[in-house]
N, C-alpha and C positions, 0 to 999 in steps of 0.2 A: 889247111885248105889252100890250093894254088889258084892262079888267076885263070885257069882253063875253064871252059864251060862246064857247069855242073848239070848233069842230067837228072831231072826230078822224076818222081813217079807220075807226075802230070805230063801230058804230051808237050807242054811248053817248056822252055829252057830259060835259065838265067846265068849271068856271068859277072864275075868281079873284075872291074877295070883297074882299081887301085885300092890300097889300104894303107893307113898310117897309124902307128901306135901313138896314142895321146897320153896314156897314163897306165902304169902297172903297179897295183898295190894289192889289197885284199882280192880284187878282181881286176880285169883288164878292160881298158876303153880304147876303141879304135874308131877312126873316121874311115868309112868304107864307101866307095863309089861303085854302084851296081847298075846294070841294065838287065831288063827281062823282056821276053816276048810279050806282046800286047794281048790283052783280052778283047780289045776293040777292033783290031785290024791284024793283017798278016805280018806286020813288021815288028821292030823293036821299039820300046819306049825310049824317051830321052834318059840320059844317065841321071841317077838320083844319088845324092850324098846323104848318108845317115851316120850318126854316132851310135856305135853298137857296144853294148856292155856285155862282156863275156863272163857268164856265171857258171856254165857247165850243166851237168845233169844231177838232179836231186831226187831222192826217194822220199815219199810221204806215206805214212801208215796210220790209218784209223785203227786203234787198238780196242778190241771188243772181247769181253768176258761173257760168253753165252750162258753159262750156268747161273749167273746172277743178273744177266741182262744189263750189264754196265759197260760204259765206255770210259777209257782213260784219256784225259785231255791234258795238254801242257799249257801252263801259263808262263809267258816270257815277255820281257821288255823288247820292243821292236823300234829301232831308231827311225826307220822310215815312217812309221805311224806317228811317232813323236814329232818329226820334222813337218809332217803333213798337218799337224795341229790337232790330232786326235785327243779327246779329253782323257782317254784311258789307253795309253799305248802298251799296256800289259795285255797282250792278246791271248785268247784261248785258241789253241791250235792242236793239230795232229802232231805226232812225233815225226820229225823230218830231218834230213841232212844230206850233204853232198856225197856222191860216190867217189871213193878214192881211186887213184889211177890203177887200172887193171882189176878192180874189184867187181864181182858179180852183183847186179842190182839187189837180188834177194839176200845176199850176204850183207849188203850195206843196210838193208831194212832191219835185219836182225841185230846188227851191230849198233845202229842208232837207237833201237828200242832199249837195248841193254844200257847204253850210255845215258840216255835221257829219262828213262823211266824205271830202270832196274828190272824190267820184265823180259821174260823169254817168250818169243813168238813160237807157237806150236804149229800153226797152219797159216797159209797165206792165200788170198785171192787177189788177182790183178784187176784193178778197176779201170785203168786206162792211162793214156799219155796225153799231157797237155802242155801248152806254151803259155805261161802266165803273162808275158808281155812281149809278143812277137814283133811289135813295131820297133823295138829298140834293144832287144836282148836275145841272146841265143839260149837262154835258160829253158831247160826241159824238166818237167815233173813227171815222174813215174809213180802213179797212185796205187796203193794197196789197202786191203783190209786184213788185219792180222788177228788171229785168235790167240788170246793169252790165257794163262791159267791164273794162278794167284797174283793179285796186284795190290799194292799198298801206296796210297797217296803219300807224297813226301817231297824232298828237295834233291834234285839231281843236276847233271850237266858237267862238262869238262872245264875246270878252272882255267886251264891253259888257253882255252878258246873264249874265255870271258862269259861262259854260259852260266846263267842262274835260272834254273827251271823248277817250277812248283807244279806237281801233278795233282789232278783232281779226278776222282772216281765218281762218275755221275750215272744215273740211270739212263737207258736209251731214250726214254720218253723225255727226260729233262734235256738231254743233248739236242734232240730234235726241236724242242721248244726254244732252246737257245738259238738255234738256227732260224726258226720262224719269227722270232722277235728281234732279230738283228744283233744279238749279242755275240755271234760268231761273224767276224769280218775278214779273217784270213781266207784268201780265195781258195787255196787247195783244200782247206778244211770244209769250206762251204760245199765244194764239189763232192768231197768224200761223204759228207753227211746226207746230201741229197741222194746219192747212190745208196747209202746205207738204209735210208728211210724206205726206199723201194725194194730193198733186198732183205730187210730186217727179219721177216718171218722165215724166209728160206734159210738164211744163215743160222738162225737159232735152231731150226730143225736139223741142219747139216752138222753143226758143231756141238750141240748139247750132248752131254753124256746121257745115254738112255738107261 
């Protein structure tokens, strides 16, 4: 992205005044100075300086087996939850991962499902696009629900990426209860399960073998 004005879908505009690379490791951190047109008046706001964590675009898939009415969830240690002081930083989550350069999002969903759960996705529905932390990160989540055939709970993940994933096959009712009782705290998974609860009956009719 250059320093020229960026035209948004909104009628207002924003522009980058300066950016400075602070750190580059697993992800990239920059200090960015930005101005945007005001929502209060016809002029521009004063410049604001923010540290922006560049994470890129991730795909997230709630994996559903309609014939048995079960959902496959991943259990995985999350360092952010640990640092935040969570009593149990092994979070229950949807299958998820970053899109590789030049990779189609749906291809990324299918690849991540195979790597993290051993499952093949048979059909996909797009749930939506979200920004998990837009105040300080460019991260984008593309959310899906994927129909899977046979699924088996077990241990998966790529050793070279330090992944240690345990999968759990639970009933749709239990997954929704886990959501309602606060046992699901991963934000993307919370969103996907709320969507699933509203679309459960429709999905089962659509995807079940007649």
